C-alpha positions in Angstrom: -139.9 23.1 -95.1 -138.1 21.8 -92.1 -134.4 22.0 -91.2 -132.2 20.0 -88.9 -130.2 21.9 -86.3 -127.4 20.2 -84.5 -126.8 23.0 -82.0 -127.2 26.7 -81.4 -124.8 29.3 -79.9 -126.5 32.5 -78.8 -123.6 34.9 -78.7 -120.6 34.1 -80.9 -117.8 36.4 -81.7 -115.6 34.4 -84.1 -118.0 33.4 -86.8 -118.2 36.7 -88.8 -118.5 40.4 -88.1 -119.8 41.6 -84.8 -121.7 39.6 -82.2 -123.7 36.8 -83.8 -125.9 33.8 -83.2 -124.3 30.6 -84.7 -126.6 28.0 -86.0 -124.9 24.6 -86.6 -126.9 22.6 -89.1 -126.4 18.8 -89.4 -125.2 16.9 -92.4 -121.8 17.0 -94.2 -120.4 15.4 -97.4 -116.9 15.6 -96.1 -115.1 13.3 -93.7 -112.2 15.5 -92.7 -109.5 13.6 -90.8 -109.2 16.5 -88.3 -112.9 17.2 -87.9 -113.7 18.1 -84.3 -117.5 17.7 -84.8 -118.1 14.2 -86.2 -121.5 14.3 -84.6 -122.6 16.7 -87.3 -121.8 14.4 -90.2 -125.2 12.8 -90.5 -128.6 14.5 -90.8 -130.2 14.6 -87.4 -130.5 16.9 -84.4 -133.5 19.1 -83.7 -136.1 19.3 -86.5 -137.4 22.9 -86.8 -139.2 25.2 -89.2 -137.8 28.5 -90.5 -140.3 30.6 -88.6 -139.4 29.0 -85.2 -135.7 29.3 -85.8 -135.8 33.0 -86.9 -138.1 33.7 -83.9 -135.4 32.3 -81.6 -132.6 34.3 -83.4 -134.6 37.5 -83.2 -134.5 37.4 -79.4 -130.8 38.3 -79.7 -131.2 41.1 -82.2 -130.4 43.9 -79.6 -126.9 42.5 -79.2 -126.2 42.4 -83.0 -125.8 46.2 -83.4 -124.7 47.3 -86.9 -122.5 44.4 -88.0 -123.7 41.3 -86.1 -126.3 38.8 -87.1 -126.6 35.1 -87.5 -124.0 32.6 -89.0 -125.1 29.3 -90.5 -122.4 26.7 -90.0 -122.3 23.0 -89.6 -121.7 20.3 -90.5 -122.1 21.8 -93.9 -124.9 24.3 -93.9 -125.3 24.4 -97.7 -126.5 20.8 -97.5 -129.7 22.5 -96.3 -129.6 25.5 -98.6 -133.3 25.4 -99.3 -134.0 25.7 -95.6 -131.5 28.6 -95.2 -133.1 30.3 -98.2 -136.5 30.3 -96.5 -134.9 31.5 -93.2 -133.1 34.3 -95.2 -136.4 35.8 -96.3 -137.7 35.9 -92.7 -134.4 37.3 -91.4 -134.5 40.1 -94.0 -138.0 41.0 -92.9 -136.7 41.1 -89.3 -133.8 43.3 -90.3 -131.2 40.6 -89.5 -128.3 39.7 -91.8 -126.7 36.3 -92.1 -123.3 34.8 -93.0 -122.4 31.4 -94.3 -119.6 29.3 -92.9 -119.0 26.6 -95.6 -116.5 24.1 -97.0 -117.8 24.9 -100.5 -118.2 21.2 -101.1 -121.8 21.4 -102.3 -122.8 21.8 -105.9 -123.8 25.4 -107.0 -127.5 24.8 -107.6 -130.2 27.5 -107.6 -130.7 27.4 -103.8 -127.0 27.4 -103.0 -126.3 30.4 -105.3 -129.2 32.3 -103.8 -128.0 31.7 -100.3 -124.5 32.8 -101.1 -125.6 35.9 -103.1 -127.8 37.2 -100.3 -125.4 36.6 -97.4 -123.7 39.5 -95.7 -120.4 37.6 -96.1 -119.1 34.0 -96.6 -116.5 32.2 -94.5 -114.9 29.5 -96.9 -112.9 26.7 -95.5 -109.9 25.9 -97.7 -108.8 22.6 -96.4 -105.7 22.0 -98.5 -104.0 23.5 -101.5 -104.2 20.6 -103.9 -106.6 17.9 -105.0 -104.5 14.9 -103.8 -104.5 16.2 -100.2 -108.2 17.0 -100.3 -109.0 13.5 -101.4 -106.7 11.9 -98.8 -107.8 13.9 -95.8 -111.5 14.9 -96.6 -112.7 12.1 -98.9 -113.5 14.4 -101.8 -111.6 16.6 -104.2 -111.0 20.3 -104.3 -113.1 21.1 -107.4 -116.3 22.2 -105.8 -114.5 24.4 -103.3 -112.7 26.2 -106.1 -115.9 26.6 -108.0 -117.5 28.2 -105.0 -114.6 30.6 -104.6 -114.8 31.5 -108.2 -118.5 32.1 -107.8 -117.9 34.3 -104.8 -115.4 36.3 -106.8 -117.8 36.7 -109.7 -120.5 38.2 -107.5 -118.1 40.3 -105.4 -119.1 38.6 -102.1 -116.9 39.5 -99.1 -115.1 36.3 -98.2 -112.9 35.1 -95.3 -110.8 32.1 -96.0 -109.9 29.7 -93.2 -107.5 26.8 -93.0 -106.9 24.4 -90.2 -103.1 23.9 -89.6 -102.3 20.3 -88.6 -98.9 19.4 -87.1 -96.8 17.3 -89.6 -99.2 18.0 -92.5 -99.4 21.7 -93.4 -97.6 23.4 -90.5 -94.7 24.9 -92.5 -94.1 28.2 -94.3 -93.7 26.3 -97.6 -97.2 24.7 -97.2 -98.8 28.0 -96.2 -97.3 29.7 -99.2 -99.1 27.2 -101.4 -102.4 28.4 -100.0 -101.5 32.1 -100.4 -100.5 31.5 -104.0 -103.9 29.9 -104.6 -106.0 32.7 -103.2 -103.9 35.9 -103.8 -105.6 36.7 -107.0 -109.1 36.9 -105.6 -110.3 40.4 -104.7 -113.3 39.0 -102.8 -111.0 37.6 -100.1 -110.8 40.1 -97.3 -109.1 37.9 -94.6 -107.1 34.7 -94.5 -107.3 33.1 -91.1 -105.3 30.1 -89.8 -106.8 27.9 -87.1 -104.8 25.6 -85.0 -105.6 21.9 -84.9 -106.8 20.9 -81.5 -107.9 17.7 -79.7 -111.0 18.9 -77.9 -113.4 16.9 -80.1 -111.5 13.6 -79.6 -114.0 12.4 -77.0 -116.8 12.5 -79.6 -115.1 9.9 -81.7 -115.0 7.5 -78.8 -118.6 8.3 -77.9 -119.8 7.7 -81.4 -117.6 4.6 -81.9 -116.0 6.2 -84.9 -112.3 5.7 -85.8 -110.2 8.8 -85.2 -107.6 9.1 -87.9 -105.5 11.5 -85.9 -105.8 9.8 -82.5 -102.6 10.6 -80.6 -101.7 13.7 -82.6 -100.9 16.7 -80.5 -102.5 20.1 -80.8 -100.7 22.8 -82.8 -98.6 25.0 -80.6 -99.7 28.6 -80.3 -96.3 30.1 -81.3 -96.3 28.1 -84.5 -99.8 29.3 -85.4 -98.8 32.9 -84.7 -95.7 32.6 -86.8 -97.5 31.0 -89.8 -100.3 33.6 -89.6 -97.8 36.4 -89.7 -96.1 34.7 -92.7 -99.5 34.4 -94.5 -100.4 38.0 -93.7 -97.1 39.2 -95.2 -97.6 37.2 -98.4 -101.2 38.4 -99.0 -101.0 41.9 -97.6 -104.8 41.9 -97.0 
């Protein structure tokens, strides 16, 4: 089958272990108020086949070494789980691992489960710590994300949790503690990483003619992010 690739980053160092290729697939069921890639919401981009994509990825195999590989991100990559599943078979034959960077907002059907179970690791975005905030700022509830986390725990899949910290919304120790309380019982979670809200994607909203809910909001200050990350690390002791 064919997949739809929004963009491709040849050498990425923040999307999993080691040096990786990052494949950003288009399409997403969420409409996060702080999204910096609104251009990935709808299905589009470059139409490609698994064989062609894996051939392109394989060019960078010498750089991957022991831990590196490819990370499927988005958008929401699991919207194209069947396509990733076909790529995964070809990647395995080529001796290349893959990771998934997901919001966990896609139902756990056969293809999604297979993609998660065969991944080297999963990066799961935990947007907020309660259903009300999820619905307010992403347009959907927290239910499927928690179902995904529970599934990752049940299969013992190494998982990194990520949360975007937005000024005036979740940039306090009290808020971060709510996240740590939610995830502290999961042995599959190997890292909890906070990401600072930034404004680098604001121009995309103007280009697309899409309303920017956080227009005028300032980026999170680095010292605040550092302090909150230290707070989270102390709470989780991962």
